[in-house]
N, C-alpha and C positions, 0 to 999 in steps of 0.2 A: 234183750235188755230188761232187767227186772224193774219194778216200780221205783226203787230208790235211785236207780240209774237214770230213769226218765226224769224224775224230780230234780236230780242233780244237774242233768243236761239243761233243763229249762231255767234252773237257777243261774247257771253259767251264762246262758243266752241273755237272761234278764239283766244280770250284772253288767255284761258286756254292752248291752243296749243302753243301759243307764249311763255307763261310762262314756259311750259314744255321744249320747245326747248332751251330757255335761260338757264334753269337749266342744261340741258344736255350739252349744249355748255360750260357753266362755269365749269361743272364737268370735262369734257374732257380736257379743257384748264388747269385746276388745276392739273389733273393727269399728263399731258404732262410736265407742268412746274416743277412738283415735280420730275419727271423722269430726266428731263434735268438738274435740280439742283443737283440731286443725282449723275448723271453720271459726271457732271462737277467737283463735289467735289472729286469723285474717281479719275478722270483724273488729277486733280490738285495735289492730294496727290501722285499719281504714278509718275507724272512729277517731283515733288519736291524730291521724293526718288531717282529717276534716276539721277537728276542733282546733288544731294548730293553725290551719289556714284561716279559719274564722276569727281566731284571736288576733292573728297578724293583720287581717283586714280591718278589724275593729280598732287596733292600735293606729293603723294608717289613717282611718277615718277620723278618729279622735284628734290625731295630730293635725290633720288638715283643718278640722273645725276650730281647733285651738288657734291655729295660725290666722284663719279668717276672722275669728272673734277678736283676736289681739289686734289685727289690722284695723278692724272697725272701731274698737275702743280707742286706739291711738288716733284715728281720724276724728272721732267724736271729741276727744279731749283737746286735740290741736285746734279744731274748729271753734270750740267754746272759748279757748284762750284768745284766739284771734278776734272773735266777736266781742268778748269782754273789753279788750284793748281798744277796739274801734268805737265802742259805745262810750268809753271813758273819754276818748278824743272828742266825740260829738258833744258830750256834756261840757267838757272843759272849754271848747271853742264857743259853744252856745252861750256860756255864761257872760261872754263879752257883749252879747246882744241884750242881756238882761240888765245891764248896768244903767242906773239912773243918770240922766244928763248926757246921754249919748247924742252927740250932734254932728258927728263926722260921717257924712253919707258914704264917701269912698271907703272908709274903714268898715262901715256896716256892710256894704256890698261885698267887700273882700271876705269878711267873716261869714256872710251868708254862703258864699261860694265854697269856703273851707268846710263849713258845717254840712252842706249838701254833698260834697265829695266824700266825706267820712261816712255819712249816713248811707249814701248809695253803695259804698264799698261794704258796709255792714250788711245791708240787705242782699247784695249780690253774693256775699259769702254765705249768708243764711240759706238762700235759695239753692246755691250750688252744693251745699253740704247737708241739705235737709234730710237726706236718707239716714243720717247718723242720729238724728234727734228724736226724742220721745214725742208721743202724741200730745202729752201735756204741754211740753215746751212749744210745739208748733201751734197749739191752740192759743197760747198766749202771744206768740210773735206775729201771727197772721193779722190780727186786728191792729197791732202796732205798726205793721208795714202799711196798712191802709192809711193810718194817720200820717205816716211819713209822706205818702204820695199826696195827701192833702196839703201838708206843709210845703212840699216842693211846688205845688200849683199856686199856693198863696204867695210864696216868695217870688215866683215868676211874675205874678200879677203886680206885686209891689214894685219890682224892678222895671216894669213897663209904665208905671205911673208918670205923668207929666211932671217935670222938674224945671221950673222957671224962676222960682224965688226961694229964699231961705225957708219960708213957710212950707213950700212944696217939699223941700228936703226933709223937714221935720215930720211932715205927713207920711212920707215914705218910711222913715225910720220908725215912726209909731206903728205903722202897719206891719213892718218886719218884727218889731218887738212883740206885738200882740199875737202874731202867728207863732212865733217861737215860744212864747209863754204857754200857749195851749199845748204845744207838743212837749215842752220841757217837763210838764207835770207828769207825763207818762214815762219819762226816762228812768226814774228810780225803780218803778215797777218792772221795767225791762231788765234792769241790772239784777233785781231780786230774782227774776225768773231764771236768769243765767246761773245764779248761785244755786238755785234749787236743782237745775239740770245737772250741775256739777256734783251735787250731793247724790242725785240719782245715779250718776256715773260711778262714783266711788262706793256706792252702797251704804251710805250713812252720813253721819255728821262729820264735819271737818273743822278743825280749829282755825283754818284760814278763811272759811266761807260761812 
């Protein structure tokens, strides 16, 4: 084989080797690309599934929280309405004790019992539903409750006073009126605090409150 033949032989071998290497390289790249594509598709599907599950869980959580929040808001508003009505009853009945010239002891005693019943129901409702109210409202109502307990004690003391003469009756009535007058001064403030709590509940001013 002459020199040209040898050169041509090596050229053929080189071209064949390059072609083989190209085919191998292309095959490897195709396999890698196929694997990458397949893994990417699996990852994408898994990610979509996890995101979908997370979103569904988030929707359920938000729905549950909304239901709980709505229940609490309803309970708070219902309790406030009930408290407001009871305090109006206390103030209305108590005004009978503030009248000048009150000289009917049985009537005064009956009114005291009515006022105490309404007041006790008011504070019982307040304590039972205290979880619904703001710290500001509780800070205003707690001292008012202490004053109610003092009023109840003073009423009880007045009703135990000796009554043997008309003057004794007037003394009892005077004691009742004095005790009620001290408590009555705080009733408008309590009503104002209930209005403020309602404004906090609705998140702003109200034309009704």
